[in-house]
C-alpha positions in Angstrom: -0.4 -8.3 12.7 -1.4 -4.6 12.9 1.7 -3.2 11.1 -0.3 -3.1 7.7 -2.9 -0.6 8.7 -2.5 2.9 7.7 -3.2 6.0 9.9 -6.9 6.6 10.4 -6.9 10.4 10.0 -10.1 12.2 10.7 -13.1 9.7 10.8 -16.6 11.0 9.9 -19.1 11.3 12.7 -21.8 9.4 10.8 -21.5 5.8 9.8 -20.2 5.2 6.4 -20.6 2.0 4.4 -17.1 0.5 3.9 -16.1 -2.6 2.1 -15.0 -5.4 4.4 -11.0 -5.3 4.9 -9.3 -8.3 3.6 -6.6 -9.9 5.6 -2.9 -9.6 4.2 -1.0 -12.6 3.2 2.4 -13.3 4.8 4.0 -12.3 1.4 1.9 -9.0 1.2 3.0 -8.1 4.8 6.7 -8.8 3.9 6.3 -6.5 0.8 4.8 -3.7 2.7 7.5 -3.9 5.4 10.3 -4.0 2.9 8.8 -1.1 0.9 8.4 1.0 4.0 12.1 0.4 4.9 13.2 2.1 1.5 14.3 5.6 1.2 11.8 7.9 -0.4 13.8 8.1 -3.6 13.7 4.1 -3.8 9.9 4.2 -3.0 9.2 6.5 -5.9 11.1 4.0 -8.4 9.0 1.2 -7.0 5.8 3.2 -7.4 6.7 4.1 -11.0 7.6 0.5 -12.0 4.3 -0.8 -10.4 2.2 1.8 -12.2 4.0 0.9 -15.5 3.2 -2.6 -14.9 -0.4 -2.1 -14.1 -1.0 0.0 -17.2 1.0 -2.1 -19.5 3.3 1.0 -20.4 6.6 -0.9 -19.8 8.9 -0.1 -16.9 10.4 3.2 -15.7 
């Protein structure tokens, strides 16, 4: 499913070594779709919560 790819932007003219892309699981695709349907304010809350969980600082 191609809905998980980000916009390419400007690509360099020379070849650049890139890590191999991993396929997304069905759950990851579902989470991305849910996140993209949120309002910008709600996305910010989710980003803060995930960052807090990842850094062990507690939530929000």
